[in-house]
BAVEX-897915 format. One record per residue (C-alpha): residue number from 1; x, z, y; residue in one letter; chain. Coordinates in steps of 0.5 Angstrom, whole numbers, plus 500, padded with zeros to 3 digits. Layout:
<atom NUM, <X, Z, Y>, "a", "A">
...
***
This chain:
<atom 1, <117, 371, 655>, "m", "A">
<atom 2, <112, 367, 650>, "n", "A">
<atom 3, <105, 369, 648>, "q", "A">
<atom 4, <108, 372, 641>, "t", "A">
<atom 5, <113, 376, 645>, "e", "A">
<atom 6, <108, 379, 649>, "a", "A">
<atom 7, <103, 381, 644>, "e", "A">
<atom 8, <109, 384, 640>, "i", "A">
<atom 9, <110, 388, 646>, "g", "A">
<atom 10, <103, 390, 647>, "l", "A">
<atom 11, <103, 392, 640>, "q", "A">
<atom 12, <109, 396, 640>, "n", "A">
<atom 13, <106, 400, 646>, "e", "A">
<atom 14, <100, 401, 643>, "w", "A">
<atom 15, <104, 404, 636>, "y", "A">
<atom 16, <108, 409, 641>, "a", "A">
<atom 17, <102, 412, 644>, "e", "A">
<atom 18, <098, 413, 637>, "i", "A">
<atom 19, <105, 416, 635>, "k", "A">
<atom 20, <106, 420, 641>, "a", "A">
<atom 21, <099, 423, 640>, "f", "A">
<atom 22, <100, 424, 632>, "d", "A">
<atom 23, <106, 428, 634>, "d", "A">
<atom 24, <103, 433, 638>, "t", "A">
<atom 25, <100, 435, 631>, "k", "A">
<atom 26, <094, 438, 636>, "l", "A">
<atom 27, <089, 433, 635>, "g", "A">
<atom 28, <083, 431, 640>, "v", "A">
<atom 29, <082, 438, 641>, "k", "A">
<atom 30, <089, 439, 644>, "g", "A">
<atom 31, <088, 433, 649>, "l", "A">
<atom 32, <082, 437, 651>, "v", "A">
<atom 33, <085, 444, 652>, "d", "A">
<atom 34, <090, 440, 656>, "a", "A">
<atom 35, <085, 439, 661>, "g", "A">
<atom 36, <084, 432, 660>, "l", "A">
<atom 37, <079, 428, 665>, "t", "A">
<atom 38, <080, 421, 663>, "k", "A">
<atom 39, <081, 419, 655>, "i", "A">
<atom 40, <087, 415, 653>, "p", "A">
<atom 41, <086, 408, 652>, "r", "A">
<atom 42, <087, 409, 645>, "i", "A">
<atom 43, <080, 412, 644>, "f", "A">
<atom 44, <076, 407, 648>, "i", "A">
<atom 45, <072, 403, 644>, "h", "A">
<atom 46, <070, 395, 645>, "p", "A">
<atom 47, <064, 395, 649>, "q", "A">
<atom 48, <060, 391, 643>, "h", "A">
<atom 49, <061, 398, 639>, "d", "A">
<atom 50, <058, 402, 645>, "l", "A">
<atom 51, <052, 398, 648>, "h", "A">
<atom 52, <047, 400, 643>, "d", "A">
<atom 53, <049, 408, 643>, "r", "A">
<atom 54, <042, 410, 644>, "s", "A">
<atom 55, <038, 410, 638>, "a", "A">
<atom 56, <032, 406, 636>, "c", "A">
<atom 57, <026, 410, 638>, "e", "A">
<atom 58, <021, 407, 633>, "d", "A">
<atom 59, <017, 412, 630>, "s", "A">
<atom 60, <016, 409, 623>, "q", "A">
<atom 61, <024, 409, 623>, "f", "A">
<atom 62, <026, 416, 621>, "s", "A">
<atom 63, <030, 419, 615>, "i", "A">
<atom 64, <026, 421, 609>, "p", "A">
<atom 65, <026, 428, 608>, "i", "A">
<atom 66, <025, 431, 601>, "i", "A">
<atom 67, <023, 437, 598>, "d", "A">
<atom 68, <027, 440, 592>, "l", "A">
<atom 69, <023, 446, 591>, "q", "A">
<atom 70, <022, 447, 583>, "a", "A">
<atom 71, <025, 440, 581>, "v", "A">
<atom 72, <029, 444, 575>, "s", "A">
<atom 73, <023, 447, 573>, "t", "A">
<atom 74, <016, 443, 575>, "d", "A">
<atom 75, <016, 436, 571>, "s", "A">
<atom 76, <011, 434, 576>, "n", "A">
<atom 77, <015, 436, 582>, "l", "A">
<atom 78, <021, 433, 579>, "r", "A">
<atom 79, <018, 426, 578>, "a", "A">
<atom 80, <015, 426, 585>, "k", "A">
<atom 81, <022, 428, 588>, "a", "A">
<atom 82, <026, 423, 583>, "i", "A">
<atom 83, <021, 417, 586>, "e", "A">
<atom 84, <022, 419, 593>, "k", "A">
<atom 85, <030, 420, 592>, "i", "A">
<atom 86, <030, 413, 589>, "q", "A">
<atom 87, <026, 410, 595>, "n", "A">
<atom 88, <030, 413, 600>, "a", "A">
<atom 89, <036, 410, 597>, "c", "A">
<atom 90, <034, 403, 596>, "e", "A">
<atom 91, <031, 403, 603>, "t", "A">
<atom 92, <036, 408, 607>, "w", "A">
<atom 93, <042, 410, 603>, "g", "A">
<atom 94, <041, 417, 607>, "f", "A">
<atom 95, <036, 422, 606>, "f", "A">
<atom 96, <035, 430, 608>, "q", "A">
<atom 97, <034, 435, 603>, "i", "A">
<atom 98, <030, 442, 604>, "v", "A">
<atom 99, <029, 448, 599>, "n", "A">
<atom 100, <036, 446, 596>, "h", "A">
<atom 101, <038, 453, 594>, "g", "A">
<atom 102, <044, 454, 599>, "i", "A">
<atom 103, <042, 460, 603>, "p", "A">
<atom 104, <042, 459, 611>, "k", "A">
<atom 105, <047, 464, 612>, "t", "A">
<atom 106, <052, 460, 607>, "d", "A">
<atom 107, <050, 454, 611>, "l", "A">
<atom 108, <052, 458, 618>, "e", "A">
<atom 109, <058, 461, 615>, "e", "A">
<atom 110, <061, 455, 613>, "m", "A">
<atom 111, <060, 452, 620>, "l", "A">
<atom 112, <063, 458, 623>, "a", "A">
<atom 113, <069, 458, 619>, "a", "A">
<atom 114, <070, 450, 620>, "i", "A">
<atom 115, <070, 452, 628>, "r", "A">
<atom 116, <074, 458, 627>, "r", "A">
<atom 117, <080, 454, 623>, "f", "A">
<atom 118, <080, 448, 629>, "h", "A">
<atom 119, <080, 454, 634>, "e", "A">
<atom 120, <085, 458, 632>, "q", "A">
<atom 121, <092, 459, 635>, "d", "A">
<atom 122, <095, 452, 635>, "a", "A">
<atom 123, <102, 454, 632>, "e", "A">
<atom 124, <098, 456, 626>, "v", "A">
<atom 125, <094, 450, 625>, "k", "A">
<atom 126, <100, 446, 626>, "k", "A">
<atom 127, <103, 448, 620>, "e", "A">
<atom 128, <097, 444, 616>, "f", "A">
<atom 129, <098, 438, 620>, "y", "A">
<atom 130, <099, 432, 615>, "t", "A">
<atom 131, <098, 425, 613>, "r", "A">
<atom 132, <099, 426, 606>, "d", "A">
<atom 133, <093, 425, 603>, "l", "A">
<atom 134, <095, 428, 596>, "r", "A">
<atom 135, <095, 435, 599>, "n", "A">
<atom 136, <090, 440, 597>, "k", "A">
<atom 137, <089, 443, 604>, "t", "A">
<atom 138, <090, 438, 610>, "l", "A">
<atom 139, <089, 438, 618>, "f", "A">
<atom 140, <089, 431, 622>, "l", "A">
<atom 141, <086, 427, 627>, "s", "A">
<atom 142, <083, 420, 624>, "n", "A">
<atom 143, <085, 419, 617>, "f", "A">
<atom 144, <086, 411, 619>, "d", "A">
<atom 145, <090, 413, 625>, "l", "A">
<atom 146, <095, 408, 624>, "f", "A">
<atom 147, <090, 402, 621>, "q", "A">
<atom 148, <084, 403, 625>, "a", "A">
<atom 149, <084, 398, 632>, "p", "A">
<atom 150, <082, 404, 636>, "v", "A">
<atom 151, <082, 412, 635>, "v", "A">
<atom 152, <076, 416, 634>, "s", "A">
<atom 153, <074, 423, 638>, "w", "A">
<atom 154, <075, 428, 632>, "r", "A">
<atom 155, <079, 432, 629>, "d", "A">
<atom 156, <079, 434, 621>, "t", "A">
<atom 157, <080, 439, 616>, "f", "A">
<atom 158, <080, 438, 609>, "g", "A">
<atom 159, <080, 442, 603>, "l", "A">
<atom 160, <080, 439, 596>, "v", "A">
<atom 161, <076, 443, 591>, "m", "A">
<atom 162, <075, 441, 584>, "d", "A">
<atom 163, <070, 443, 579>, "s", "A">
<atom 164, <075, 448, 577>, "i", "A">
<atom 165, <077, 451, 584>, "p", "A">
<atom 166, <084, 452, 586>, "p", "A">
<atom 167, <087, 459, 587>, "e", "A">
<atom 168, <084, 463, 593>, "p", "A">
<atom 169, <091, 464, 595>, "e", "A">
<atom 170, <092, 457, 596>, "s", "A">
<atom 171, <086, 456, 602>, "l", "A">
<atom 172, <087, 458, 609>, "p", "A">
<atom 173, <085, 466, 610>, "v", "A">
<atom 174, <081, 464, 616>, "i", "A">
<atom 175, <076, 460, 611>, "c", "A">
<atom 176, <078, 462, 604>, "r", "A">
<atom 177, <072, 466, 602>, "d", "A">
<atom 178, <066, 462, 604>, "i", "A">
<atom 179, <070, 455, 602>, "a", "A">
<atom 180, <070, 458, 595>, "m", "A">
<atom 181, <063, 460, 595>, "v", "A">
<atom 182, <060, 454, 599>, "y", "A">
<atom 183, <064, 449, 594>, "s", "A">
<atom 184, <061, 452, 588>, "k", "A">
<atom 185, <054, 452, 591>, "k", "A">
<atom 186, <055, 445, 593>, "v", "A">
<atom 187, <058, 443, 586>, "h", "A">
<atom 188, <051, 445, 583>, "r", "A">
<atom 189, <047, 442, 588>, "l", "A">
<atom 190, <051, 435, 587>, "g", "A">
<atom 191, <050, 436, 579>, "i", "A">
<atom 192, <042, 436, 580>, "t", "A">
<atom 193, <042, 430, 585>, "l", "A">
<atom 194, <046, 426, 580>, "f", "A">
<atom 195, <041, 428, 575>, "e", "A">
<atom 196, <035, 426, 579>, "l", "A">
<atom 197, <039, 419, 581>, "l", "A">
<atom 198, <041, 418, 574>, "s", "A">
<atom 199, <033, 418, 572>, "e", "A">
<atom 200, <031, 414, 578>, "g", "A">
<atom 201, <035, 408, 576>, "i", "A">
<atom 202, <033, 409, 569>, "g", "A">
<atom 203, <039, 412, 566>, "l", "A">
<atom 204, <039, 419, 562>, "n", "A">
<atom 205, <039, 425, 567>, "p", "A">
<atom 206, <047, 426, 565>, "n", "A">
<atom 207, <049, 419, 565>, "h", "A">
<atom 208, <053, 420, 572>, "l", "A">
<atom 209, <055, 427, 571>, "k", "A">
<atom 210, <058, 425, 564>, "d", "A">
<atom 211, <062, 419, 568>, "m", "A">
<atom 212, <065, 425, 572>, "e", "A">
<atom 213, <062, 423, 579>, "c", "A">
<atom 214, <061, 431, 580>, "a", "A">
<atom 215, <068, 433, 578>, "e", "A">
<atom 216, <072, 433, 585>, "r", "A">
<atom 217, <069, 435, 591>, "i", "A">
<atom 218, <073, 434, 598>, "t", "A">
<atom 219, <070, 438, 604>, "i", "A">
<atom 220, <072, 435, 610>, "i", "A">
<atom 221, <070, 440, 616>, "g", "A">
<atom 222, <070, 435, 622>, "q", "A">
<atom 223, <071, 438, 630>, "y", "A">
<atom 224, <068, 433, 635>, "y", "A">
<atom 225, <070, 436, 642>, "p", "A">
<atom 226, <066, 435, 648>, "a", "A">
<atom 227, <068, 429, 651>, "c", "A">
<atom 228, <069, 427, 659>, "p", "A">
<atom 229, <067, 420, 658>, "e", "A">
<atom 230, <063, 419, 652>, "p", "A">
<atom 231, <060, 413, 654>, "d", "A">
<atom 232, <067, 410, 652>, "l", "A">
<atom 233, <069, 412, 645>, "t", "A">
<atom 234, <065, 414, 639>, "l", "A">
<atom 235, <066, 421, 635>, "g", "A">
<atom 236, <066, 416, 628>, "a", "A">
<atom 237, <066, 409, 628>, "r", "A">
<atom 238, <061, 405, 624>, "s", "A">
<atom 239, <063, 406, 617>, "h", "A">
<atom 240, <061, 407, 610>, "s", "A">
<atom 241, <063, 413, 605>, "d", "A">
<atom 242, <069, 411, 600>, "a", "A">
<atom 243, <066, 416, 595>, "d", "A">
<atom 244, <060, 417, 590>, "f", "A">
<atom 245, <056, 421, 594>, "m", "A">
<atom 246, <056, 425, 600>, "t", "A">
<atom 247, <052, 432, 602>, "i", "A">
<atom 248, <053, 433, 609>, "l", "A">
<atom 249, <052, 440, 613>, "l", "A">
<atom 250, <051, 438, 621>, "q", "A">
<atom 251, <050, 443, 627>, "d", "A">
<atom 252, <044, 443, 632>, "q", "A">
<atom 253, <048, 438, 637>, "i", "A">
<atom 254, <047, 432, 633>, "g", "A">
<atom 255, <050, 425, 634>, "g", "A">
<atom 256, <050, 422, 627>, "l", "A">
<atom 257, <046, 415, 627>, "q", "A">
<atom 258, <045, 411, 621>, "v", "A">
<atom 259, <044, 403, 621>, "l", "A">
<atom 260, <037, 401, 618>, "h", "A">
<atom 261, <035, 394, 619>, "e", "A">
<atom 262, <040, 393, 624>, "n", "A">
<atom 263, <038, 398, 629>, "q", "A">
<atom 264, <042, 405, 630>, "w", "A">
<atom 265, <037, 411, 628>, "v", "A">
<atom 266, <038, 418, 629>, "d", "A">
<atom 267, <039, 423, 624>, "v", "A">
<atom 268, <036, 429, 627>, "p", "A">
<atom 269, <039, 436, 626>, "p", "A">
<atom 270, <034, 440, 622>, "i", "A">
<atom 271, <035, 448, 621>, "p", "A">
<atom 272, <037, 449, 614>, "g", "A">
<atom 273, <037, 442, 611>, "a", "A">
<atom 274, <043, 438, 608>, "l", "A">
<atom 275, <044, 430, 609>, "i", "A">
<atom 276, <045, 426, 603>, "v", "A">
<atom 277, <048, 419, 603>, "n", "A">
<atom 278, <050, 414, 597>, "i", "A">
<atom 279, <057, 412, 597>, "g", "A">
<atom 280, <061, 406, 596>, "d", "A">
<atom 281, <062, 407, 589>, "f", "A">
<atom 282, <055, 409, 587>, "l", "A">
<atom 283, <053, 403, 590>, "q", "A">
<atom 284, <058, 399, 586>, "l", "A">
<atom 285, <056, 403, 579>, "l", "A">
<atom 286, <049, 402, 580>, "s", "A">
<atom 287, <049, 395, 582>, "n", "A">
<atom 288, <046, 395, 588>, "d", "A">
<atom 289, <040, 399, 586>, "k", "A">
<atom 290, <043, 405, 590>, "l", "A">
<atom 291, <045, 403, 597>, "k", "A">
<atom 292, <051, 405, 601>, "s", "A">
<atom 293, <050, 404, 609>, "v", "A">
<atom 294, <054, 404, 615>, "n", "A">
<atom 295, <053, 410, 620>, "h", "A">
<atom 296, <057, 413, 626>, "r", "A">
<atom 297, <057, 419, 630>, "v", "A">
<atom 298, <057, 418, 638>, "i", "A">
<atom 299, <061, 422, 643>, "a", "A">
<atom 300, <058, 427, 647>, "k", "A">
<atom 301, <059, 431, 653>, "q", "A">
<atom 302, <056, 437, 650>, "e", "A">
<atom 303, <061, 440, 644>, "g", "A">
<atom 304, <064, 442, 640>, "p", "A">
<atom 305, <060, 438, 635>, "r", "A">
<atom 306, <061, 441, 628>, "i", "A">
<atom 307, <060, 438, 621>, "s", "A">
<atom 308, <062, 439, 614>, "v", "A">
<atom 309, <062, 433, 609>, "a", "A">
<atom 310, <062, 434, 602>, "c", "A">
<atom 311, <065, 428, 598>, "f", "A">
<atom 312, <064, 427, 591>, "f", "A">
<atom 313, <070, 423, 589>, "r", "A">
<atom 314, <074, 420, 584>, "t", "A">
<atom 315, <081, 424, 582>, "k", "A">
<atom 316, <085, 418, 584>, "f", "A">
<atom 317, <092, 421, 585>, "f", "A">
<atom 318, <092, 424, 578>, "e", "A">
<atom 319, <096, 421, 573>, "p", "A">
<atom 320, <092, 416, 569>, "g", "A">
<atom 321, <086, 417, 574>, "d", "A">
<atom 322, <089, 412, 578>, "d", "A">
<atom 323, <088, 406, 573>, "l", "A">
<atom 324, <081, 408, 571>, "k", "A">
<atom 325, <076, 402, 572>, "c", "A">
<atom 326, <069, 402, 576>, "y", "A">
<atom 327, <064, 397, 575>, "g", "A">
<atom 328, <057, 396, 575>, "p", "A">
<atom 329, <054, 401, 569>, "i", "A">
<atom 330, <053, 396, 563>, "k", "A">
<atom 331, <046, 399, 561>, "e", "A">
<atom 332, <043, 397, 568>, "l", "A">
<atom 333, <045, 390, 566>, "l", "A">
<atom 334, <042, 384, 563>, "s", "A">
<atom 335, <041, 376, 564>, "e", "A">
<atom 336, <036, 378, 570>, "e", "A">
<atom 337, <040, 383, 573>, "n", "A">
<atom 338, <047, 380, 572>, "p", "A">
<atom 339, <053, 384, 575>, "p", "A">
<atom 340, <054, 384, 583>, "m", "A">
<atom 341, <061, 386, 583>, "y", "A">
<atom 342, <068, 386, 579>, "k", "A">
<atom 343, <071, 392, 577>, "e", "A">
<atom 344, <076, 396, 581>, "t", "A">
<atom 345, <081, 402, 580>, "t", "A">
<atom 346, <080, 407, 585>, "a", "A">
<atom 347, <087, 406, 587>, "q", "A">
<atom 348, <086, 399, 589>, "d", "A">
<atom 349, <079, 400, 592>, "f", "A">
<atom 350, <082, 406, 597>, "l", "A">
<atom 351, <088, 402, 599>, "k", "A">
<atom 352, <083, 396, 601>, "h", "A">
<atom 353, <079, 401, 604>, "y", "A">
<atom 354, <084, 405, 609>, "y", "A">
<atom 355, <088, 398, 610>, "s", "A">
<atom 356, <082, 395, 613>, "k", "A">
<atom 357, <080, 401, 617>, "g", "A">
<atom 358, <074, 405, 615>, "s", "A">
<atom 359, <070, 401, 619>, "g", "A">
<atom 360, <070, 395, 615>, "a", "A">
<atom 361, <065, 393, 609>, "y", "A">
<atom 362, <068, 396, 603>, "a", "A">
<atom 363, <065, 392, 598>, "l", "A">
<atom 364, <065, 385, 600>, "l", "A">
<atom 365, <072, 383, 597>, "h", "A">
<atom 366, <069, 386, 590>, "l", "A">
<atom 367, <062, 381, 590>, "k", "A">
<atom 368, <062, 376, 585>, "l", "A">
***
């Protein structure tokens, strides 16, 4: 057998293992429920991705925390918040927000609802299992399962919630009420943040909102089961977000890390706080004024870890929207500040993003 045949044989074995895992429709939780004590090889990440699991402990490296108290009513507090947000987006691409207007009870109930979904009867949950990303409700493990070089230790529940929300009957009963409430409040918060971001880069407050950056929210409820061998895998490997902006709610277990100055920095859980990060599309639109940075989630023996990410995304599956072009905003360009990227459609960008696996640097192919 020559080398090529051997490689093909190994690829076929790998694909068969991934397909067998996918066909169970039970996700990572199904493995844990079956009493797994050793993780399957498809979950074992390369050592170079795992050797620096411990985050940098340098005290100067901490995610900015920004108070949004009265930003809509007090011009002085608004100006201070805009300055802090702009600085955070230029240097970190991430920040935490407090006094954001969403009650702590809603945050807790949203986390509980995601946990209820993932821990409900397996046969009921299987009905939602799909890899068709056009579905408004879906359950799966790893969006890029068949493209990524390794599998990550997590399961995902997704809901597409537009600015005009879906009919309640279309949502799973187990999380329906809080999903409707939470998505409306996150949408309002997102509009406020897009206004502050617009002002921070010198645009009219409504500029990003008028570009429909806040029109579609996808709620992603991640479930990271306790892992028997956490030093061998990751809950989410290093990636950036293929959206405009993400608002993340995490529980108190932690595990999220941000890549800052070539070092991994923990994003510590703060009760009642939300995490905001810039997505690839907003880095593209802002011509690098706002940074989309890589982040990951480490696996832990403690669990499950629950998080709820609200992605502000394009309507890329609807007729006409797949052809809409995105490039650096014209008002930000000049001879001194030429465009850094060529234009792309959402469809082409996301096709590239998922074909490479979500760990690849997503904007590199668009650099001028």
